[in-house]
C-alpha positions as CSV (number, residue, x, y, z in Angstrom):
1,M,-5.9,4.2,1.5
2,S,-8.7,1.6,1.5
3,D,-6.2,-1.2,1.7
4,L,-4.7,0.4,4.8
5,Y,-8.1,0.9,6.3
6,R,-8.9,-2.8,5.8
7,E,-5.5,-3.6,7.4
8,V,-6.4,-1.6,10.5
9,I,-9.8,-3.3,10.8
10,N,-8.1,-6.7,10.6
11,L,-5.6,-5.6,13.2
12,R,-8.4,-4.4,15.5
13,H,-10.0,-7.9,15.2
14,K,-6.7,-9.6,15.8
15,L,-6.1,-7.5,18.9
16,N,-9.5,-8.4,20.3
17,N,-8.5,-12.1,19.9
18,V,-5.0,-11.9,21.5
19,I,-5.7,-9.6,24.5
20,D,-5.5,-11.7,27.6
21,N,-7.3,-9.4,29.9
22,P,-9.8,-7.3,28.0
23,S,-11.1,-5.4,31.0
24,H,-7.7,-4.2,32.1
25,P,-7.3,-0.4,31.6
26,S,-4.3,-0.8,29.3
27,A,-6.3,-3.2,27.1
28,Q,-9.2,-0.7,27.1
29,A,-6.8,2.2,26.1
30,L,-5.3,0.1,23.3
31,K,-8.7,-0.8,21.9
32,K,-9.7,2.9,22.1
33,E,-6.6,4.1,20.2
34,V,-7.0,1.5,17.5
35,Q,-10.7,2.3,17.1
36,A,-9.8,6.0,16.9
37,L,-7.3,5.2,14.1
38,E,-9.9,3.3,12.3
39,D,-12.4,6.2,12.7
40,D,-9.7,8.7,11.5
41,M,-9.1,6.7,8.5
42,Q,-12.8,6.4,7.7
43,V,-13.2,10.1,7.7
44,K,-10.0,10.4,5.6
45,K,-7.9,12.5,7.9
46,N,-4.6,13.7,6.4
47,P,-1.7,11.2,6.4
48,K,0.3,13.1,9.0
49,S,-2.5,13.0,11.5
50,L,-3.0,9.3,10.8
51,E,0.7,8.7,11.2
52,S,0.6,10.4,14.5
53,R,-2.3,8.2,15.6
54,V,-0.3,5.1,14.6
55,V,2.6,6.3,16.8
56,R,0.1,6.6,19.7
57,V,-1.3,3.1,19.0
58,I,2.3,1.7,19.0
59,N,3.0,3.4,22.3
60,T,-0.2,2.1,23.8
61,L,0.6,-1.3,22.5
62,K,3.9,-1.2,24.4
63,Q,2.1,-0.1,27.6
64,A,-0.3,-3.0,27.2
65,E,2.6,-5.4,26.9
66,H,4.3,-4.0,30.1
67,A,0.9,-4.4,31.9
68,G,0.9,-8.1,30.9
69,V,-2.4,-8.0,29.0
70,I,-0.9,-9.2,25.7
71,S,2.0,-11.6,25.0
72,Q,5.4,-10.4,23.8
73,S,5.2,-12.5,20.6
74,D,1.7,-11.0,19.8
75,V,3.0,-7.5,20.5
76,N,6.0,-8.0,18.2
77,N,3.9,-9.2,15.4
78,I,1.2,-6.5,15.7
79,H,3.9,-3.8,16.3
80,K,5.6,-4.7,13.0
81,Q,2.3,-4.5,11.2
82,F,1.5,-1.0,12.6
83,E,5.0,0.1,11.6
84,E,4.3,-1.1,8.0
85,I,1.1,1.0,8.1
86,Q,3.1,3.9,9.3
87,Q,5.6,3.5,6.4
88,E,2.8,3.4,3.9
89,L,1.2,6.6,5.4
90,R,4.5,8.4,5.0
91,K,4.4,7.6,1.2
92,L,1.1,9.4,0.8
């Protein structure tokens, strides 16, 4: 789980670097969801809850893309990484 936690932290930092308009409500919502995932992992919530949170992050990521606050290539890359995290959580 600690490797997944580190991955989420790295993705949070990456998101902060690639968001084009950090003050946009969609960007704020995305940051909030990723921070909540990180917090949930830190308190060691059960894998199903974490997986559900990852799904919310992915949905929020798509909304941020549609709002134009993050480029499609960055969304595709980050989306893939969150899906990999989701797959790892399913194995737990």
